[in-house]
C-alpha positions in Angstrom: -3.6 -46.8 -90.6 -4.6 -43.7 -92.6 -7.9 -42.0 -91.9 -10.8 -43.4 -94.0 -12.2 -41.3 -96.8 -14.8 -38.7 -95.8 -13.9 -39.2 -92.2 -14.3 -35.4 -91.6 -17.9 -35.6 -92.9 -18.7 -38.5 -90.7 -17.2 -37.0 -87.6 -14.1 -38.1 -85.7 -13.8 -38.9 -82.0 -10.3 -39.1 -80.4 -10.3 -41.5 -77.4 -7.8 -42.7 -74.8 -8.0 -46.3 -73.7 -6.5 -47.7 -70.5 -6.6 -50.8 -68.3 -7.6 -54.3 -69.3 -6.3 -55.9 -72.4 -5.8 -53.2 -75.0 -4.3 -55.7 -77.5 -7.4 -57.8 -77.2 -9.6 -54.7 -77.7 -7.7 -53.8 -80.9 -8.2 -57.3 -82.2 -11.9 -57.2 -81.4 -12.3 -53.9 -83.2 -10.7 -55.4 -86.3 -13.0 -58.4 -86.2 -16.0 -56.1 -85.8 -14.9 -54.0 -88.9 -14.4 -50.9 -86.8 -11.7 -48.7 -88.3 -9.2 -47.0 -86.0 -6.3 -44.7 -87.0 -3.6 -42.5 -85.6 -3.0 -45.1 -82.9 -0.4 -43.8 -80.4 0.8 -46.1 -77.5 1.4 -44.1 -74.3 3.3 -44.8 -71.1 1.4 -46.6 -68.4 -0.4 -49.0 -70.7 -2.5 -46.4 -72.3 -3.3 -45.7 -76.0 -4.8 -42.9 -78.0 -6.7 -43.5 -81.2 -9.3 -42.0 -83.6 -12.6 -43.7 -84.4 -15.5 -42.6 -86.5 -18.5 -41.1 -84.7 -20.8 -43.8 -86.0 -18.5 -46.5 -84.6 -18.0 -44.8 -81.3 -21.4 -46.0 -80.0 -20.4 -49.6 -80.8 -17.4 -49.5 -78.4 -19.2 -50.0 -75.1 -19.8 -53.8 -75.2 -16.2 -54.4 -76.5 -14.7 -52.3 -73.7 -16.8 -54.3 -71.2 -15.7 -57.6 -72.7 -11.9 -56.7 -72.6 -12.0 -54.9 -69.3 -10.8 -51.5 -70.8 -11.9 -48.1 -69.9 -12.2 -45.1 -72.2 -12.2 -41.3 -72.1 -12.9 -38.8 -74.9 -10.0 -36.5 -75.7 -11.3 -34.6 -78.7 -14.0 -34.2 -81.3 -13.8 -32.9 -84.9 -15.6 -33.1 -88.2 -18.8 -31.8 -89.7 -21.4 -33.2 -87.2 -19.7 -31.4 -84.3 -19.4 -28.2 -86.3 -23.1 -28.3 -87.1 -23.8 -29.0 -83.5 -21.9 -25.9 -82.4 -23.6 -23.8 -85.1 -27.0 -25.0 -84.0 -26.3 -23.8 -80.5 -25.9 -20.3 -82.1 -28.8 -20.7 -84.5 -30.3 -17.4 -83.4 -27.2 -15.4 -84.3 -26.7 -17.3 -87.6 -30.4 -16.8 -88.6 -30.2 -13.1 -87.7 -27.0 -12.7 -89.8 -28.5 -14.6 -92.7 -31.6 -12.5 -92.6 -29.5 -9.3 -92.4 -27.4 -10.4 -95.5 -30.6 -11.3 -97.3 -32.2 -8.0 -96.5 -29.1 -6.1 -97.7 -29.1 -8.2 -100.9 -32.8 -7.4 -101.5 -32.4 -3.7 -100.8 -29.4 -3.5 -103.1 -31.3 -5.2 -105.8 -34.0 -2.6 -106.0 -34.1 0.7 -107.9 -34.5 3.4 -105.2 -34.2 6.6 -107.1 -34.6 7.7 -110.8 -33.1 11.1 -111.7 -33.2 13.1 -114.9 -30.3 15.3 -116.0 -29.6 17.6 -118.9 -33.3 18.5 -119.7 -34.2 22.2 -120.2 -37.1 22.3 -122.6 -38.4 18.8 -121.9 -40.3 18.4 -118.6 -38.7 15.9 -116.2 -42.2 14.5 -115.6 -42.5 13.5 -119.3 -39.1 11.8 -119.2 -40.1 9.8 -116.0 -43.4 8.8 -117.6 -41.6 7.5 -120.7 -39.1 5.7 -118.5 -41.9 4.1 -116.4 -43.4 2.7 -119.6 -40.0 1.0 -120.2 -39.8 -0.4 -116.7 -37.7 2.2 -115.0 -39.3 3.4 -111.7 -38.5 3.3 -108.0 -38.8 -0.1 -106.3 -38.3 -2.0 -109.6 -36.0 -5.0 -109.4 -32.7 -4.2 -111.0 -32.4 -7.6 -112.7 -35.7 -6.9 -114.5 -34.4 -3.8 -116.2 -33.9 -4.2 -120.0 -30.5 -3.7 -121.6 -29.2 -0.1 -121.2 -28.6 0.3 -124.9 -32.2 -0.8 -125.7 -33.6 1.6 -123.0 -31.6 4.5 -124.5 -32.9 3.8 -128.0 -36.5 3.5 -126.9 -36.5 6.6 -124.7 -34.8 8.6 -127.6 -37.6 7.4 -129.9 -40.4 8.2 -127.4 -39.2 11.7 -126.4 -39.5 14.2 -129.3 -36.9 17.0 -129.2 -34.1 14.8 -128.0 -31.0 13.9 -129.9 -29.9 11.2 -127.4 -31.0 9.8 -124.1 -28.5 7.8 -122.0 -29.4 5.4 -119.1 -26.8 4.5 -116.5 -27.0 2.8 -113.2 -24.9 3.6 -110.1 -25.8 1.3 -107.3 -29.5 1.6 -106.8 -29.9 4.8 -108.6 -30.8 5.2 -112.3 -29.7 8.3 -114.1 -31.4 9.4 -117.3 -29.1 11.8 -119.2 -31.1 13.8 -121.8 -29.3 15.6 -124.7 -31.9 17.9 -126.3 -31.8 18.7 -130.0 -31.1 22.4 -130.4 -31.2 24.7 -133.3 -28.0 26.6 -134.1 -28.2 30.2 -133.0 -27.1 33.0 -135.2 -23.8 34.4 -134.1 -24.3 37.9 -132.7 -21.8 40.7 -133.2 -19.8 40.7 -130.1 -16.3 42.0 -131.0 -15.3 42.7 -134.6 -12.0 41.0 -135.5 -9.8 40.0 -138.4 -8.9 36.4 -139.2 -5.1 36.0 -139.5 -2.9 33.1 -140.3 -1.4 31.1 -137.4 1.4 29.7 -139.6 3.4 30.2 -142.8 1.2 28.4 -145.3 -0.2 28.0 -148.8 -3.9 28.5 -149.0 -5.8 25.4 -150.3 -9.4 26.5 -149.5 -11.0 29.7 -148.5 -14.7 30.5 -148.1 -15.9 33.6 -146.3 -19.5 33.8 -145.2 -18.9 37.2 -143.4 -16.0 39.5 -143.8 -13.8 40.5 -146.7 -11.3 37.9 -148.1 -7.8 39.4 -148.4 -6.1 36.3 -150.0 -7.1 33.6 -152.5 -6.5 29.9 -153.1 -2.9 28.9 -153.8 -1.6 32.2 -152.2 1.4 31.9 -149.9 0.9 33.7 -146.6 3.0 34.5 -143.6 2.2 33.9 -140.0 0.1 36.9 -138.7 -1.1 38.0 -142.2 -4.7 39.0 -142.5 -6.7 36.4 -144.3 -10.3 37.8 -143.9 -10.8 41.4 -142.9 -13.3 42.3 -140.2 -14.7 45.2 -142.3 -17.3 44.6 -144.9 -19.0 47.5 -146.7 -17.2 49.8 -144.4 -18.8 48.3 -141.3 -17.0 46.1 -138.7 -18.3 42.5 -138.6 -17.4 39.3 -136.9 -15.9 37.3 -139.8 -17.1 33.8 -140.4 -14.9 31.8 -142.7 -13.4 28.3 -143.4 -9.8 28.7 -144.3 -7.4 25.8 -144.8 -3.8 25.7 -145.9 -0.7 23.6 -146.3 1.6 23.9 -143.3 5.1 22.3 -142.8 6.1 20.7 -139.5 9.5 19.2 -138.6 10.0 16.6 -135.9 13.2 15.3 -134.3 12.2 11.8 -132.9 14.1 9.2 -130.9 12.7 5.8 -130.2 14.4 3.0 -128.0 14.6 -0.4 -129.7 14.3 -2.3 -126.4 11.4 -1.5 -124.1 9.4 -3.0 -121.3 5.7 -3.5 -121.3 3.4 -4.5 -118.5 0.8 -7.2 -119.5 -2.0 -9.1 -117.7 -1.5 -12.8 -117.6 -5.2 -13.5 -117.3 -4.9 -15.0 -113.8 -7.1 -13.1 -111.3 -8.7 -13.5 -107.9 -11.9 -11.7 -106.8 -12.9 -10.9 -103.3 -16.3 -9.7 -102.1 -16.9 -7.5 -99.0 -20.0 -6.2 -97.2 -18.9 -2.7 -96.0 -20.3 -0.4 -93.4 -18.6 3.0 -93.4 -14.8 2.3 -93.1 -15.4 -1.3 -92.0 -15.5 -4.1 -94.5 -16.3 -7.8 -93.8 -15.0 -10.3 -96.4 -17.6 -12.8 -97.4 -16.1 -14.4 -100.6 -12.7 -15.0 -102.2 -10.7 -16.3 -99.3 -7.2 -17.6 -99.9 -3.6 -16.2 -100.2 -2.7 -14.3 -103.4 0.7 -15.6 -104.6 1.2 -13.3 -107.5 4.6 -11.8 -107.7 3.2 -8.7 -109.4 -0.4 -7.6 -109.5 -2.9 -4.8 -109.8 -5.9 -4.4 -107.6 -9.1 -2.8 -108.8 -11.7 -1.9 -106.3 -15.4 -1.2 -107.1 -17.9 0.0 -104.6 -21.6 -0.4 -105.1 -23.3 1.6 -102.3 -26.9 1.7 -101.4 -28.5 5.0 -102.3 -31.6 6.8 -101.3 -32.6 9.6 -103.7 -29.6 12.0 -103.7 -27.7 10.3 -100.8 -25.3 7.5 -100.9 -25.6 5.3 -97.8 -22.4 4.3 -96.0 -23.2 0.6 -96.7 -23.0 -1.6 -99.7 -21.1 -4.3 -101.6 -17.4 -3.9 -102.5 -15.6 -6.0 -105.1 -11.8 -6.3 -105.2 -10.2 -7.8 -108.4 -6.6 -8.8 -108.0 -5.1 -9.3 -111.5 -1.7 -10.8 -112.0 0.7 -8.8 -114.2 4.1 -9.3 -115.6 6.6 -7.3 -117.5 7.9 -8.3 -120.9 11.1 -7.0 -122.4 10.4 -6.5 -126.1 12.7 -5.4 -128.9 11.8 -3.5 -132.1 13.7 -3.7 -135.3 15.0 -0.4 -136.7 12.1 -0.3 -139.2 9.6 -0.9 -136.4 11.2 1.8 -134.2 11.1 4.3 -137.2 7.4 3.6 -137.8 6.6 3.9 -134.1 8.3 7.3 -134.0 6.4 8.5 -137.2 3.1 7.4 -135.7 3.8 9.3 -132.5 4.5 12.4 -134.5 1.2 12.0 -136.4 -0.8 11.6 -133.2 0.9 14.8 -131.9 0.0 16.7 -135.0 -3.7 15.7 -134.7 -3.7 16.5 -131.0 -2.2 20.0 -131.5 -3.8 21.1 -134.8 -7.1 19.4 -134.8 -8.5 16.0 -135.7 -9.6 17.4 -139.1 -6.0 18.0 -140.1 -4.9 15.9 -143.0 -1.2 14.7 -143.4 -0.6 15.1 -147.1 3.0 14.0 -147.3 6.0 13.0 -145.1 9.7 12.9 -145.8 12.5 11.5 -143.7 15.3 14.0 -143.8 17.8 12.0 -141.6 17.9 8.7 -139.8 20.4 6.7 -137.8 20.6 4.0 -135.1 23.0 4.4 -132.2 23.3 2.9 -128.7 20.0 1.0 -128.9 18.0 4.0 -130.2 16.7 5.1 -133.6 16.9 8.8 -134.4 14.9 10.3 -137.3 14.2 13.8 -138.5 10.8 13.9 -140.4 9.2 16.7 -142.4 5.4 16.6 -142.6 3.2 18.5 -145.0 -0.2 19.0 -143.3 -3.5 20.6 -144.6 -5.1 22.2 -141.6 -7.2 25.1 -140.3 -4.9 28.1 -140.3 -7.1 30.9 -139.2 -7.4 32.6 -135.8 -9.2 35.7 -134.6 -7.4 38.9 -133.8 -9.5 41.8 -132.4 -9.6 45.0 -134.5 -7.6 47.7 -132.8 -8.9 51.2 -133.5 -6.5 54.1 -133.5 -7.4 56.7 -130.8 -7.4 59.4 -133.5 -10.2 57.8 -135.4 
Protein backbone atom coordinates (compact mmCIF):
# COMPACT_ATOMS: atom_id res chain seq x y z
CA UNK A 1 0.00 0.00 0.00
CA UNK A 2 1.20 3.53 -0.79
CA UNK A 3 1.70 6.00 2.02
CA UNK A 4 -1.44 8.04 2.78
CA UNK A 5 -1.61 11.72 1.77
CA UNK A 6 -0.07 14.15 4.25
CA UNK A 7 1.54 11.27 6.15
CA UNK A 8 4.70 13.34 6.70
CA UNK A 9 2.63 16.07 8.34
CA UNK A 10 0.86 13.56 10.60
CA UNK A 11 4.07 11.76 11.56
CA UNK A 12 5.22 8.24 10.69
CA UNK A 13 6.36 5.45 13.03
CA UNK A 14 8.22 2.43 11.61
CA UNK A 15 7.57 -0.67 13.75
CA UNK A 16 8.74 -4.30 13.74
CA UNK A 17 6.16 -6.92 14.77
CA UNK A 18 7.10 -10.43 15.91
CA UNK A 19 5.52 -13.46 17.63
CA UNK A 20 1.84 -14.36 17.82
CA UNK A 21 -0.35 -14.28 14.75
CA UNK A 22 0.89 -11.48 12.53
CA UNK A 23 -1.64 -12.32 9.81
CA UNK A 24 -4.46 -11.96 12.33
CA UNK A 25 -2.98 -8.61 13.45
CA UNK A 26 -2.95 -7.33 9.86
CA UNK A 27 -6.60 -8.32 9.45
CA UNK A 28 -7.50 -6.60 12.73
CA UNK A 29 -5.74 -3.44 11.60
CA UNK A 30 -7.75 -3.47 8.38
CA UNK A 31 -11.04 -3.93 10.24
CA UNK A 32 -10.20 -1.07 12.61
CA UNK A 33 -9.41 1.26 9.65
CA UNK A 34 -5.76 1.62 10.61
CA UNK A 35 -3.60 2.24 7.53
CA UNK A 36 -0.24 0.49 7.23
CA UNK A 37 2.21 0.70 4.32
CA UNK A 38 5.71 -0.32 3.26
CA UNK A 39 5.02 -3.76 4.74
CA UNK A 40 8.14 -5.96 4.56
CA UNK A 41 8.09 -9.63 5.72
CA UNK A 42 11.35 -10.64 7.43
CA UNK A 43 12.92 -14.00 8.30
CA UNK A 44 11.96 -15.52 11.62
CA UNK A 45 8.29 -14.60 11.38
CA UNK A 46 8.85 -10.87 11.74
CA UNK A 47 7.44 -7.95 9.74
CA UNK A 48 8.29 -4.24 9.35
CA UNK A 49 5.60 -1.71 8.57
CA UNK A 50 4.82 2.00 8.76
CA UNK A 51 1.89 3.39 10.67
CA UNK A 52 0.65 6.93 11.28
CA UNK A 53 1.56 8.45 14.64
CA UNK A 54 -2.11 8.96 15.51
CA UNK A 55 -2.82 5.27 14.90
CA UNK A 56 0.27 4.08 16.76
CA UNK A 57 -1.43 4.54 20.13
CA UNK A 58 -4.34 2.32 19.02
CA UNK A 59 -2.10 -0.71 18.48
CA UNK A 60 -1.66 -1.91 22.07
CA UNK A 61 -5.04 -3.71 22.53
CA UNK A 62 -4.72 -5.30 19.07
CA UNK A 63 -1.23 -6.58 19.86
CA UNK A 64 -2.46 -8.03 23.13
CA UNK A 65 -5.40 -9.73 21.43
CA UNK A 66 -3.21 -11.37 18.74
CA UNK A 67 -0.26 -12.20 21.01
CA UNK A 68 2.19 -10.06 18.99
CA UNK A 69 4.96 -7.88 20.27
CA UNK A 70 6.25 -4.65 18.77
CA UNK A 71 9.41 -2.52 18.74
CA UNK A 72 9.88 0.95 17.25
CA UNK A 73 12.48 1.07 14.44
CA UNK A 74 12.21 4.68 13.33
CA UNK A 75 10.31 7.97 13.50
CA UNK A 76 9.87 10.66 10.85
CA UNK A 77 7.58 13.51 9.91
CA UNK A 78 6.72 16.99 11.13
CA UNK A 79 5.72 16.17 14.76
CA UNK A 80 9.12 14.57 15.43
CA UNK A 81 10.99 17.43 13.71
CA UNK A 82 9.11 19.93 15.88
CA UNK A 83 9.91 17.88 18.96
CA UNK A 84 13.64 17.97 18.14
CA UNK A 85 13.47 21.68 17.47
CA UNK A 86 11.65 22.27 20.73
CA UNK A 87 14.50 20.64 22.61
CA UNK A 88 16.76 23.34 21.15
CA UNK A 89 14.27 26.15 21.58
CA UNK A 90 16.83 28.33 23.33
CA UNK A 91 19.23 28.21 20.40
CA UNK A 92 16.42 28.69 17.84
CA UNK A 93 14.98 31.63 19.77
CA UNK A 94 18.42 33.20 20.09
CA UNK A 95 19.12 32.83 16.39
CA UNK A 96 15.67 34.23 15.53
CA UNK A 97 16.27 37.23 17.79
CA UNK A 98 19.70 37.73 16.21
CA UNK A 99 18.25 37.70 12.69
CA UNK A 100 15.45 40.04 13.79
CA UNK A 101 17.99 42.41 15.36
CA UNK A 102 20.11 42.40 12.19
CA UNK A 103 17.03 43.07 10.09
CA UNK A 104 15.95 45.96 12.32
CA UNK A 105 19.43 47.49 12.44
CA UNK A 106 19.77 47.25 8.66
CA UNK A 107 16.35 48.91 8.23
CA UNK A 108 17.40 52.12 9.98
CA UNK A 109 19.23 55.15 8.65
CA UNK A 110 22.46 55.35 10.66
CA UNK A 111 24.27 58.20 9.00
CA UNK A 112 23.45 61.19 6.77
CA UNK A 113 26.37 62.87 4.99
CA UNK A 114 26.52 65.94 2.77
CA UNK A 115 28.90 66.18 -0.18
CA UNK A 116 29.73 68.82 -2.76
CA UNK A 117 28.73 71.88 -0.70
CA UNK A 118 31.15 74.81 -0.47
CA UNK A 119 29.05 77.94 -0.05
CA UNK A 120 26.00 76.29 1.52
CA UNK A 121 26.44 75.16 5.15
CA UNK A 122 26.06 71.43 5.78
CA UNK A 123 23.84 72.27 8.77
CA UNK A 124 21.33 74.01 6.47
CA UNK A 125 21.29 70.99 4.16
CA UNK A 126 20.72 68.60 7.08
CA UNK A 127 17.92 70.78 8.45
CA UNK A 128 16.15 70.80 5.09
CA UNK A 129 16.67 67.04 4.82
CA UNK A 130 15.19 66.49 8.30
CA UNK A 131 12.05 68.34 7.25
CA UNK A 132 11.72 65.80 4.43
CA UNK A 133 12.18 62.84 6.79
CA UNK A 134 15.91 62.18 6.31
CA UNK A 135 17.69 61.88 9.66
CA UNK A 136 19.57 59.25 11.71
CA UNK A 137 17.45 56.40 13.15
CA UNK A 138 14.66 56.94 10.63
CA UNK A 139 13.18 53.75 9.17
CA UNK A 140 14.40 53.25 5.61
CA UNK A 141 10.99 52.06 4.41
CA UNK A 142 9.49 55.39 5.54
CA UNK A 143 11.76 57.45 3.29
CA UNK A 144 9.98 59.14 0.37
CA UNK A 145 10.95 58.37 -3.23
CA UNK A 146 14.49 59.56 -4.02
CA UNK A 147 13.40 61.60 -7.05
CA UNK A 148 10.83 63.43 -4.91
CA UNK A 149 13.41 64.05 -2.18
CA UNK A 150 15.85 65.45 -4.75
CA UNK A 151 13.25 67.84 -6.17
CA UNK A 152 12.10 69.05 -2.73
CA UNK A 153 15.64 69.66 -1.44
CA UNK A 154 16.60 71.53 -4.62
CA UNK A 155 13.54 73.75 -4.12
CA UNK A 156 14.24 74.37 -0.43
CA UNK A 157 17.98 75.14 -0.76
CA UNK A 158 18.60 78.42 -2.58
CA UNK A 159 21.84 78.55 -4.51
CA UNK A 160 21.71 74.91 -5.64
CA UNK A 161 21.27 73.75 -9.22
CA UNK A 162 20.67 70.12 -8.22
CA UNK A 163 20.53 68.00 -5.06
CA UNK A 164 20.80 64.22 -5.34
CA UNK A 165 19.83 61.70 -2.66
CA UNK A 166 21.27 58.19 -2.71
CA UNK A 167 21.24 55.33 -0.21
CA UNK A 168 24.06 52.85 0.33
CA UNK A 169 23.13 50.34 2.98
CA UNK A 170 22.15 52.36 6.04
CA UNK A 171 23.86 55.56 4.91
CA UNK A 172 22.13 58.41 3.07
CA UNK A 173 24.35 60.63 0.91
CA UNK A 174 23.11 64.07 -0.13
CA UNK A 175 25.10 65.31 -3.13
CA UNK A 176 24.85 69.08 -3.57
CA UNK A 177 25.64 70.80 -6.87
CA UNK A 178 25.84 74.53 -6.21
CA UNK A 179 24.84 77.06 -8.84
CA UNK A 180 27.97 79.01 -9.75
CA UNK A 181 28.48 82.14 -11.79
CA UNK A 182 30.87 81.85 -14.68
CA UNK A 183 34.21 83.42 -13.87
CA UNK A 184 35.93 85.73 -16.27
CA UNK A 185 38.83 84.03 -17.95
CA UNK A 186 42.07 85.54 -16.78
CA UNK A 187 45.04 86.05 -19.02
CA UNK A 188 47.31 83.10 -18.39
CA UNK A 189 49.20 82.40 -21.58
CA UNK A 190 48.57 84.33 -24.81
CA UNK A 191 48.05 82.01 -27.76
CA UNK A 192 46.80 81.72 -31.32
CA UNK A 193 43.82 79.65 -32.41
CA UNK A 194 44.85 77.42 -35.32
CA UNK A 195 42.97 74.88 -37.41
CA UNK A 196 43.16 71.21 -36.42
CA UNK A 197 42.16 70.04 -39.92
CA UNK A 198 41.96 71.06 -43.53
CA UNK A 199 38.50 72.65 -43.64
CA UNK A 200 36.10 75.23 -45.04
CA UNK A 201 34.96 77.82 -42.47
CA UNK A 202 31.19 77.81 -41.86
CA UNK A 203 31.07 80.01 -38.76
CA UNK A 204 33.54 82.28 -36.97
CA UNK A 205 32.91 84.61 -34.05
CA UNK A 206 35.82 86.07 -32.07
CA UNK A 207 35.08 87.65 -28.69
CA UNK A 208 38.79 88.23 -28.07
CA UNK A 209 41.61 88.09 -30.53
CA UNK A 210 41.99 89.17 -34.16
CA UNK A 211 40.26 86.96 -36.83
CA UNK A 212 42.61 86.05 -39.66
CA UNK A 213 40.06 84.21 -41.84
CA UNK A 214 36.40 84.60 -42.74
CA UNK A 215 33.35 82.51 -43.49
CA UNK A 216 33.65 80.19 -46.53
CA UNK A 217 37.49 80.46 -46.49
CA UNK A 218 39.37 77.23 -47.12
CA UNK A 219 42.07 76.69 -44.48
CA UNK A 220 44.91 74.24 -44.01
CA UNK A 221 45.77 72.26 -40.91
CA UNK A 222 47.88 74.45 -38.57
CA UNK A 223 46.79 77.75 -40.19
CA UNK A 224 46.12 80.64 -37.77
CA UNK A 225 42.39 81.34 -37.50
CA UNK A 226 42.37 83.93 -34.70
CA UNK A 227 45.52 85.79 -33.73
CA UNK A 228 46.51 86.16 -30.10
CA UNK A 229 47.40 89.82 -30.66
CA UNK A 230 44.75 92.49 -30.45
CA UNK A 231 45.65 96.16 -30.61
CA UNK A 232 49.29 95.19 -30.43
CA UNK A 233 48.83 93.41 -27.07
CA UNK A 234 48.88 89.64 -26.47
CA UNK A 235 45.53 88.17 -25.36
CA UNK A 236 43.99 84.79 -24.72
CA UNK A 237 41.65 84.47 -27.71
CA UNK A 238 38.04 83.47 -27.17
CA UNK A 239 36.23 82.38 -30.31
CA UNK A 240 33.74 79.92 -31.74
CA UNK A 241 35.00 78.55 -35.04
CA UNK A 242 33.34 75.75 -36.97
CA UNK A 243 34.11 74.31 -40.35
CA UNK A 244 33.41 71.51 -42.80
CA UNK A 245 35.94 68.64 -42.42
CA UNK A 246 36.16 65.47 -44.51
CA UNK A 247 36.73 62.05 -42.91
CA UNK A 248 37.20 58.77 -44.75
CA UNK A 249 36.49 55.37 -43.16
CA UNK A 250 37.30 51.84 -44.34
CA UNK A 251 34.77 49.56 -42.62
CA UNK A 252 34.25 45.81 -42.50
CA UNK A 253 31.26 44.15 -40.83
CA UNK A 254 30.63 40.36 -40.52
CA UNK A 255 27.22 39.21 -41.66
CA UNK A 256 27.07 36.34 -39.14
CA UNK A 257 27.59 37.22 -35.48
CA UNK A 258 26.84 35.79 -32.05
CA UNK A 259 25.00 37.67 -29.37
CA UNK A 260 24.53 36.79 -25.72
CA UNK A 261 20.99 37.29 -24.42
CA UNK A 262 19.16 36.72 -21.14
CA UNK A 263 16.39 34.13 -21.25
CA UNK A 264 14.48 35.72 -18.37
CA UNK A 265 14.99 32.73 -16.08
CA UNK A 266 16.75 33.62 -12.84
CA UNK A 267 17.38 32.35 -9.35
CA UNK A 268 18.07 34.54 -6.33
CA UNK A 269 19.92 33.60 -3.18
CA UNK A 270 20.13 35.57 0.04
CA UNK A 271 23.02 35.44 2.52
CA UNK A 272 23.76 36.89 5.91
CA UNK A 273 27.49 37.59 5.89
CA UNK A 274 30.05 38.26 8.59
CA UNK A 275 33.44 39.31 7.21
CA UNK A 276 34.42 36.57 4.73
CA UNK A 277 31.79 34.12 6.00
CA UNK A 278 28.31 33.98 4.45
CA UNK A 279 25.34 31.92 5.64
CA UNK A 280 22.72 31.19 2.99
CA UNK A 281 19.20 31.80 4.26
CA UNK A 282 17.09 31.86 1.07
CA UNK A 283 17.15 30.49 -2.47
CA UNK A 284 18.14 26.87 -1.87
CA UNK A 285 18.21 24.49 -4.82
CA UNK A 286 20.51 23.42 -7.64
CA UNK A 287 21.02 25.80 -10.56
CA UNK A 288 20.69 23.81 -13.78
CA UNK A 289 21.43 26.58 -16.27
CA UNK A 290 23.96 25.60 -18.93
CA UNK A 291 25.15 29.22 -19.18
CA UNK A 292 24.56 31.93 -16.64
CA UNK A 293 25.84 35.17 -15.17
CA UNK A 294 25.93 35.88 -11.46
CA UNK A 295 25.49 39.36 -10.07
CA UNK A 296 26.36 39.90 -6.40
CA UNK A 297 25.14 42.90 -4.39
CA UNK A 298 26.26 43.54 -0.83
CA UNK A 299 24.28 45.77 1.52
CA UNK A 300 26.52 46.24 4.58
CA UNK A 301 25.61 47.84 7.84
CA UNK A 302 27.32 51.23 8.22
CA UNK A 303 28.07 53.49 11.13
CA UNK A 304 28.91 57.06 10.12
CA UNK A 305 31.93 56.74 7.81
CA UNK A 306 32.57 53.07 8.53
CA UNK A 307 31.16 50.05 6.76
CA UNK A 308 30.66 47.22 9.23
CA UNK A 309 31.81 43.72 8.18
CA UNK A 310 28.25 42.42 8.46
CA UNK A 311 25.21 42.73 6.27
CA UNK A 312 22.96 41.15 3.66
CA UNK A 313 24.26 39.80 0.36
CA UNK A 314 22.09 38.99 -2.66
CA UNK A 315 23.19 36.74 -5.51
CA UNK A 316 21.23 36.82 -8.75
CA UNK A 317 21.98 33.92 -11.10
CA UNK A 318 20.60 34.81 -14.56
CA UNK A 319 20.37 32.24 -17.35
CA UNK A 320 21.99 33.30 -20.62
CA UNK A 321 22.23 31.83 -24.08
CA UNK A 322 24.02 32.72 -27.28
CA UNK A 323 22.13 33.31 -30.47
CA UNK A 324 23.71 33.15 -33.90
CA UNK A 325 22.25 35.97 -35.96
CA UNK A 326 22.71 36.93 -39.59
CA UNK A 327 22.58 40.36 -41.16
CA UNK A 328 21.71 41.08 -44.75
CA UNK A 329 24.25 43.00 -46.81
CA UNK A 330 22.16 46.15 -46.40
CA UNK A 331 21.92 45.67 -42.60
CA UNK A 332 25.69 45.08 -42.36
CA UNK A 333 26.33 48.23 -44.40
CA UNK A 334 24.06 50.32 -42.16
CA UNK A 335 25.69 48.85 -39.02
CA UNK A 336 29.13 49.85 -40.32
CA UNK A 337 27.98 53.40 -41.14
CA UNK A 338 26.44 53.80 -37.68
CA UNK A 339 29.69 52.62 -36.05
CA UNK A 340 31.62 55.22 -38.04
CA UNK A 341 29.17 57.97 -37.01
CA UNK A 342 29.53 57.04 -33.35
CA UNK A 343 33.31 57.15 -33.74
CA UNK A 344 33.13 60.63 -35.29
CA UNK A 345 31.04 61.98 -32.41
CA UNK A 346 33.36 60.36 -29.84
CA UNK A 347 36.53 61.75 -31.45
CA UNK A 348 35.41 65.21 -32.56
CA UNK A 349 32.72 66.12 -30.04
CA UNK A 350 29.02 65.46 -29.64
CA UNK A 351 28.26 68.90 -31.13
CA UNK A 352 29.65 67.71 -34.47
CA UNK A 353 27.06 67.53 -37.27
CA UNK A 354 27.32 64.99 -40.10
CA UNK A 355 26.26 67.00 -43.14
CA UNK A 356 26.66 64.34 -45.82
CA UNK A 357 27.95 60.83 -46.41
CA UNK A 358 28.97 59.09 -49.61
CA UNK A 359 29.82 55.42 -50.13
CA UNK A 360 32.89 55.31 -52.35
CA UNK A 361 33.20 51.53 -52.57
CA UNK A 362 31.36 48.45 -51.28
CA UNK A 363 31.59 44.68 -51.69
CA UNK A 364 30.62 41.44 -49.93
CA UNK A 365 33.18 38.67 -49.64
CA UNK A 366 33.59 35.58 -47.46
CA UNK A 367 30.74 36.47 -45.08
CA UNK A 368 31.83 40.09 -44.60
CA UNK A 369 30.73 43.41 -46.07
CA UNK A 370 33.47 45.93 -46.90
CA UNK A 371 32.64 49.62 -47.46
CA UNK A 372 34.61 52.83 -47.90
CA UNK A 373 32.65 55.89 -46.74
CA UNK A 374 33.36 59.60 -47.12
CA UNK A 375 31.79 61.83 -44.42
CA UNK A 376 31.32 65.60 -44.55
CA UNK A 377 31.24 66.88 -40.95
CA UNK A 378 30.72 70.34 -39.48
CA UNK A 379 32.73 70.52 -36.28
CA UNK A 380 34.82 72.68 -34.02
CA UNK A 381 38.17 73.06 -35.77
CA UNK A 382 40.12 75.41 -33.48
CA UNK A 383 42.86 74.56 -31.01
CA UNK A 384 45.21 76.75 -28.98
CA UNK A 385 48.89 77.11 -29.83
CA UNK A 386 51.06 79.20 -27.48
CA UNK A 387 52.65 82.33 -28.95
CA UNK A 388 56.39 81.80 -29.33
CA UNK A 389 58.39 85.02 -29.01
CA UNK A 390 61.68 85.34 -30.84
CA UNK A 391 64.61 85.79 -28.46
CA UNK A 392 65.64 88.90 -30.35
CA UNK A 393 62.38 90.67 -29.63
